[in-house]
C-alpha positions as CSV (number, residue, x, y, z in Angstrom):
1,M,-7.6,-5.0,-5.5
2,E,-4.5,-7.1,-6.3
3,G,-2.3,-7.0,-9.4
4,I,0.8,-5.6,-10.9
5,L,1.2,-2.1,-12.3
6,L,4.2,-1.1,-14.3
7,L,5.1,2.6,-14.6
8,V,7.8,3.8,-17.0
9,G,9.0,7.4,-17.0
10,H,11.8,9.7,-17.0
11,N,14.1,10.5,-14.1
12,E,12.7,13.9,-13.1
13,I,9.1,12.7,-13.2
14,N,9.9,9.5,-11.3
15,R,11.7,11.3,-8.5
16,F,9.0,13.9,-8.2
17,Y,6.3,11.1,-8.0
18,M,8.4,9.1,-5.4
19,A,8.9,12.2,-3.3
20,H,5.2,12.8,-3.3
21,K,4.2,9.2,-2.4
22,L,6.9,9.0,0.3
23,G,5.6,12.2,1.9
24,M,8.7,14.3,1.3
25,T,8.7,18.0,0.7
26,L,8.5,18.3,-3.0
27,K,11.2,20.9,-3.3
28,N,13.6,18.1,-2.1
29,Y,12.7,15.7,-4.8
30,R,16.1,16.0,-6.4
31,K,17.7,14.4,-3.3
32,I,16.3,11.0,-4.5
33,V,19.0,9.3,-6.6
34,Q,17.7,7.2,-9.5
35,Q,20.2,5.5,-11.8
36,N,19.7,5.0,-15.5
37,S,18.1,1.7,-16.4
38,S,17.3,0.9,-12.8
39,L,14.1,-0.5,-11.2
40,T,12.3,0.9,-8.2
41,F,9.5,-1.3,-6.5
42,F,6.7,0.0,-4.3
43,Q,4.2,-2.2,-2.4
44,L,0.6,-0.8,-2.5
45,G,-1.1,-1.4,0.9
46,E,-4.7,-1.9,1.8
47,N,-5.2,1.8,2.5
48,E,-3.6,2.7,-0.9
49,E,-0.4,3.6,0.9
50,F,2.9,3.0,-0.9
51,T,5.8,1.4,0.8
52,L,9.2,1.6,-0.9
53,E,10.5,-1.9,-1.4
54,K,13.6,-1.4,-3.5
55,L,15.3,1.6,-5.0
56,N,17.8,1.5,-7.9
57,T,17.9,-2.3,-8.3
58,T,18.7,-4.3,-11.5
59,I,17.6,-7.7,-12.5
C-alpha cells in the first residue's frame, strides 16, 4: 500500500509514539527531543516497519 499519511499531535504523544516505533524502552521516551513547529518524517517499509527519515526539520 502506497500513500502519504499525516499525523499531527502534541509533543508528549509524538515522542511516546516515536519511542515505541523505534523500539526504545518506553520509559526513555522523554530522551527524544522534538522542537515546537518541527516536522518528523518516517518511511513505512514493506513489512510495516518504520524508518526514521528526518527529525525536527522545518520547511
